[in-house]
N, C-alpha and C positions, 0 to 999 in steps of 0.2 A: 100706189102709181102706177104710173104712165110708163110704155117703156122707154119713153125719151127722158123722161124723169131717171128710171134704172141706169142709163146709158150714162146718162148723166153723172149719176154717183159713182158709179164705176168709176169712171173716171178719177175717180179719186183715192185712188191706189198711189197706188196706192192706197196732188197739186195745189215863215211860209217863208216856200224860197228865202231860207235861210233867216229871218227875219225875228223878231219875239211872238209875234202870234203862230208861228210852226209852234207844233206840241208832240210830244211822245216820238221823239227821233229815236233809232235806234240802229242797228249793223249786225249785221254775219258774219264775222271773221271766218270764211268757210271757202270748200271750194266752192258754192253758187252763193256767189255775195249778193243776199240779198237785204237790199236795204228799203226802210220800211219808216215812214211818218205820218203825219196826220196834217193835211193841207189845213190853210186859215179857213175854209168852206166847209169844213166839218168831215170832207173825203179821207179817208185811208188811201195813201197810198203804198203799193209796193213795186220796187224798179230792182233792176238786172241788167246792170251793163253787156254790151254784146256784140262788139266791134268790129268781128268778124267778116259781116255782109254788111252793104250800109242798107240794114232795112230796119224799120220801127213797128211791132205789135204793139194797138193798146188796148186793155178789155177794162172793158167798166162794168161792173155786176152791181144791183140794184135789188135792194129786199123788194120784191116786188113780181114773187110767182104765182103760178096758176092757186096756191095754196090760199091767197087773198081772192079771189074771183067771189064776186057776190052771188048770195044765193041764186040758181038761175040764170045764171051769167059765163056759166062755164066755157072758155075761150076767150075771155075777153083781155086774160096779159099776155095769152098768144097774138092775139090782133094790136093790141097796144106796140108792143117788141115790132112785130112782121111789118107795120106801117108807118115806122119811124122816119123809112128812107122814102115814103111815095109822096112826099110835100111840106117844106116848110117856110115860114114865116121871115120877112127881115130880120137879120140877128147881130148882133154885133158887125156892123157894117156891110154886112152881106147880104145881098137880093135876096125875096123871093123866090121861090122856086118850086115847079112843077115835078112829076115824077121825071118826065125827061131828062130834063135840063140835070136835075141831080145824078141820075146816071150817066150822062153825060159829061159834067165835073170830073166825077170820078175816074172816069174814061180817060181824060184829058191828064191825069196825075201817074194814070193806072194800080190806082190804093183799090183795097177792099174794103166796104163794109155791111155789115148786117145784124140784124137783130132778133133774138129767139127769146123764149122764156121756158123755163122749168118748174117744177112742182115750187121749189125752194124761192128761186130768185130768176131777173131777167136782165139780160144780159145784150151790149153793144160791141162789136170790135170791129176794128181799124186795122190794117197790112198797109201800109207806106213806104217810099221809098224817105230815105233820111236827103237825097240831096232838096236843093231849095230850087225853085220854089215849089216842087212837088209837098213836101212835107207840113209847111206853112199852108199852102190852100186845102189838103187833105186833111188836117189838122180843124181847120176855120169851116170847113163844110160839117165833116164831123159833130161838132160843137154846136152848130145851125142846127143839127139835126135833131137831136137830144133836148133842145131848150127850147124852140118853135116848131115841132109838128104841129103840122094841121089839118091833117085825118081829113082830107075832101072827101064829101059824099059819094061821087060815082066810085070811087078806090074803095072805100068803104063794102060800097053794095058789092063790087066786082069781089073784094079779097073774103068775104063773108061765102060767097057762096062757092068757092076754090075751096073754102074749108072744110063745108059744109060736105061737096062732093067726097073730100078723102075720107072726111070721117065715114061719109053710108059706105066709101069703098070699103076703108077698114073692115067694117062690122061685119062684111062678108068672108073675111078669113076665120079661121079657126082660133089658131093663134092670137089673134089682137081680139077676139072674141075671148077668150080665155082672158088673158090679161086685165081685160077690164072689169070681169065679171072676180076676178080674184081679187082686184082693189078695193072693188067694192064691197065682197065680204070679210076681208081683216081690216077694212079702213072705215067701217060702217057709219061713226060717227063724229070723222075728220075730213077734212078738204084732200087730203091726200088721194082716197077713194072714188072721190069725184073725175068725172071724164065727163070732155065735151061731149052733145050731141047736137044733133040739126038744128033742134028746134033750141039748146039754150045760144048757140052763134048766132041765129034767126035773129033773138032776143034783143042782141046788144048795137046799142044806136051811135051814136057819135058822141052825144052828151056823156056816155060811159067808158068812151073811150078817152074823152078829155079828162074827164074827172081821175080815172085809173092813174091818167100818165101825171096829172099835178100830184096827186096825195102821195104818190111812191118813187116818183123818178126824183129826189130829193138826194142834195150832196151829204149829208147827213147819213143819209141810208145807202152808198156807193162807197163801193172796194175799185179801185185803179190799179189795174197791171199794166207796168212798161218792161220789155225787152228790146232790145236793140241796139241800135250805135251811136249814141247820144250820152251825153255826162249828167252827173246828178245836180247841175246848176238847170240844164234844160228840160229835165225830165220836170223836176219843181214846177217850174213854168208851166210847163202841159197839162199837166196834171191842175194846177189853178186854173188853166186857162178853160180847160174841160169842162169843169165843176162851180164855175162862177157863173151866174143867171140860172140855173135850174130852179126848180119849183123849189118853196119852201117849204111844200109838204107836210103830212101828220103823220104824229104817230103810228108804229104798226101796230094794227089791230092783235089783240089778243086771241088764240087761237087755243084749240082745247087739250087738252094731252091726251097722247096717243093713249088708247085701250092695248095695254100690253099681252092681255093672256084671252086669248078668245077660244074660243069651243071648236072640238073637230066639227068637221062639218063637209059635205061635198055634195055638189052638183054638175047632173048629166042633161047637157044642151045636146040635142041634137042637129047633126048638121051633114050637107051629102059629102063633103071631103071622102075620099078615099081613105087616107088617115085621122087619127085622133089625135089632138092637140092638150095636153096635159098641162097645169098650173099648179103648182101647189106652192104655197107660203103662209106666213104672218111675218107682225111687225118683231122686228130685233134689236136694232142699234141704231145710236145716233151717231153721229162724226166726230169722232172724238175722244169716243169708249175710251180706256185702258185695253179693252180684251182686242180692239181692231188686228192689231197685227197676230195675235193665236188663231185669232178666227180666220183674215188673210191665209197665212199659210193653211190652217187645217180645213179652209174651203176649196183650196187646192186640190189637195188630197179624195176630199170629197165628189165632188164635180166640177172642180173649176179650172181644171188642168189639164181639159181636152181628153186624149187619148190615155192620158197617165193619171188620169182620174180612175177612183173605183167603184165609182156607179157607169162610167163606160165600159167598165172592164167588165160586171157583172150583170150588166144587163141588154149591152150590146154584143160586146165580143163572145161571151161566155153563150150565152141564151140568146142572140140575133133577134132582141125584140125590140129594137127601134135605129133608127137611122141617127139619131143626136137627141142627149142627153146632158145639161149642165146643171148645176146649183151656181146661186149667185149672193152676195150680203149688197146692199145697195144703202149705205149708211146716207143719213141724208141731216137737217138741221134739228128734228125731231126724228124719234125709232122710223129707220125704214125699214123697208122689207127683209128678212129672208126669202127666199124661194128654190126650186127649181122646175125646170121645162123639162119636155120629150114629145117628141113623136111618134107615133107608133101604127102598126096596121090596127084596124078597129076589132078584130078579131084577140091582138092579141093585148088589147087595152088592160084588163084586169088582171093577166097573169104580170105585167111589164107595172102597174099600179104599186103590184103587192110587194115585186120585187124592191122596188123604191124604197117604198115605206120601210120593208127590213135591211135594206142598206142604214140606211138614214139611221134608222132607230140603235144599229148595232156601233156604228160610227159614234154617236154622242154619250153612247154608254162606255165606248171602248175608246175611243179615238184613236189616233194615227200610230202604225206601228213604227220600228225605228227606220229601216228601211225606207216607206211613204214619208217620212217626215224628213229626211236626209236629202231625197231625192228632190221632195218638196220645196225647200230652202234653196237649194242649190239651181234647180232652176228658176224661182224667185230672184234671186241675188244675181244670177247671170245676166237676168233678162235684164233687169233693171235700166242699164245702159239704153236700152231701146225707148222706155220712157221718156226719157228726155233728150233725143238725139236730136231735136230742131225746137228754134224759138219756138212754132207752133205749141207743138208739146212741154215745152217748159213752161208758156205764159200759161196754158191749162194747169197746171199743177201750181206754179205760185199761186195764181189765180184763187187757186183751192186752200191754198196755203192762208193766204185774204181773209177768206170768205168764211172758214170754219174755225180761224183765230189758231191755229199750228201754229207750233214753232218756229221758228223762222228756220234754224237748221233740220228743219223737218227732212231735207233731202238729201241730207248729208249724212244724218245718220240713219236711214230707211235701211239698208242693208242690213247694218246691224241691229237694228231692233229684227229681225226676220233672222238672222244670225242666231238670237239667243234666245228663240222661242223655243218650247219645252214640250216633250210629247203631255204630258200633264196639265200644262198650260192650255194645250189645244182642248183636253178632257174637261177642262172644268170651264173653259169660257164657251163652246157650245153647250154643255150642261145648261150655263146661267143665259143663255141667249136661243135656244135652237129646242123646242118641244116636239118632238115626236106626236104628243096625245093631245096639240092643241094646234093644230095646221088645217087652215082649209084648202079644199082640194074642188078643182073645175076641167073637168072631162068637157071636151068641144065633138062631137063626129063621131064618140063610143058608143058602146049598148048601153042601152037606158035602163035594161031591167036591172033588179036587185038595186034601184035608189037607196041608202039610205044615209040620213044625216049620222056620221060619227063612224062610219065604214069606211 
């Protein structure tokens, strides 16, 4: 998976209109009152009233991630989302607009709009004032962009060249090279292992963009999240308006299962950088797995807790072998990776790598100590308010609840779920999901001698 997809996955730590046609209405009577229903268009809607500031944040996630990029067209989902605000045809009484006119219209209302794509989903986000006429104008323009993008040829050519330049620049950096090579190694027969190349982006045509939008940006493959100073009736109307008139779409294509067990492997790639970049990983966990909280707590101890983690203590503080080392889980719709990344002086590569493997294997075998477990849980619980201390952060968390089908009280019970994790749960969860003898390793810039698969 790409670095963007991982970030994105990480953030998951943790995230009609009142008539007979509306279905599946429910409400979470809790500290964070998430209301949920299905619009008449088929879109799933999640709403949290937040009257404290006169703002509205709207997010629409479509089941349109890069995992659906056709063979040889990696980058298609990214460009489809990124070019939504570069041109729009007439729609719902709104005149056709070019790129400059769209930017001017949002500037007039003080709104922010953007589109992006990850491995699983593509999303569009809008932040606008709730005062009129700014709110209505911003929402109408956002609806126009997702329902009638024009994908102008000149803009496509320009943005393709920008993306190609960014890929070429990333391909000079050891960390990026290691990430891409690792993704391919651990997902050899799955779209999660595919990354964009200059050739794949260059091959994308306007017809490809229009087809990807038409096939995937449908209401019944959409999750709408709204947080702001509006009431339920207004939220219902906004969700209906934004998703009515989207393409009919097609059924999501079936994707291959992730190959969970991989053979241990090692690739060493020469690079002139002064430091070696190391990426280690394997497929591990899908979002919603019952072991999620045990793995979250355990990973904080192993390598996700910064200077309080075991990897940092052993590899950096005690041995001075690295400037930075961390571990992560990146759960996704299908099993995302467990991984470890570090940077070290070239001459220290083999020693640092051996120590990381040793520390990881010991942790998987034994789990955390009582003191490590207590510290990890305290830090996670005490830090939880920072995860939802703004509408934007809350929006991300609620959107994840909707996208992954998590319980509506997920955020209300999050700290309790962390608090009840035991040492044995951490140990057994790691043994189920992390296999030290089945990890792929990529070293970029380290010594190339003694390269051997499985070492």
